N, C-alpha and C positions, 0 to 999 in steps of 0.2 A: 662717673655719672652715666655714661653710655651703658656700661655693664650692668649697673643697677636697674636702669630702665628696661633693658632687654630681659634681665632675670625676672623682674616683676611682671612683664608682659607674658612671658612664657608660663610663669607660675599661675597667673590669673586666668589663663585660657586653656581649658582642658582640650587636648588634641594638638596643641602647638608643640611641634617636635624640634624645630631648628629656626633660629633667627640669625640674620646676617645684615649688618649695617655696611653699606657699600658707598663708595665714591665713584660715580660714573665717569668723572673727568679723568681719573687715573685707571679706571676699569679694575678696581681692586676692592675686595672685601676687607674692611678695616677691623671689625669686631664681630665675633660670633657668640651665640649662646645655644648650646645643644647638650643633650644628655651624654652623647658619645662624640668623640673627635671625628670631624669630617675631613677626609683627604682634601688636599689643595685642589685636586682636579674637580672634585664635587663643588667646591666653592667657586672655582673659575667658571664652571658651567652655569651655576646659579647666577653669577654676575652677568655672564653673557646673555642669559635668558632675560634678565631684567633690562639690559640694554636693548634687546630686540623688542620686548613688550612695551617698554615705556619710551624708548628713544633716548639718545644721548647727544648732548650738544645740539647741533642743528640737524643731526641725522635722525630720520624717522624711518623705521622699517615697516611698521604697520600703521595705517591711517595717514592723515595729512599733517598732523601736528603732534608733538610729544604728549603723552598721556600722564595723568597723575596717579592712576591706579590700573592694575591688571590682575586678573585671576585666571588660573589654569586649574581645571579640576578633571579628575578621572576616578576610576574605582579604587585606586591606590592612595589617593590623597588630593590635597589642595595646595597650590602654591599661590601666594599673594605677594604682589609687588606694589609698593607705595612710594611715591615721590614726596619729599618734604615741600611744604607750602612756600617757604622763602629761600630755600637753597635747592635749585633744580637738580644738582648733581648728587644730593644726599638721598639715598634710597634704602628702604627696608625690604629685605627679601625673606619671606616666611615659608617654611615647609610645614604642613599640617596634615593631620589625619582627616579622613573623609567625614567624620562626624563633627567637625569643627562648626561652631555657631559663627558663621562667616560675618553676619551683620554686626554682632557684638564685637567680634575680634577686630574687624576693620576699624570700627570707631575707636577702640582702645589703642590699636596700633598706630593709627594716624595721629592721635593726641600725643602719644609717647614719642613718635618720630619727630614731630614738630618741636617738642621740648629738647630732644637730643640735638637737633639741627640748629636750634637757636641758642643753645648753650645755657638754657634756663634751668 
């Protein structure tokens, strides 16, 4: 189910290059969807960035309370981090091309993440 949702999300959104479903309580990427294999170090950095951007547990690095979404963009691409609505440790980490339609992607990704997290 997780793999199917990630495949469908990447297929439906031009510019989506890599998706990673993470559990912040264990600080681990659990499932990935990408055209090319990503080294473990890359996945670890992505998970660490999600923890910094969104906060994990009761620890918040940026801001005063954990965030539900964060976006990092530069000329090379866009990284989107989303927290599931009902499971605060379930996070979707997304690496995308700069031409990504961010608004449409975030709406689609949030819906799929919440389905994954709820087991629906």
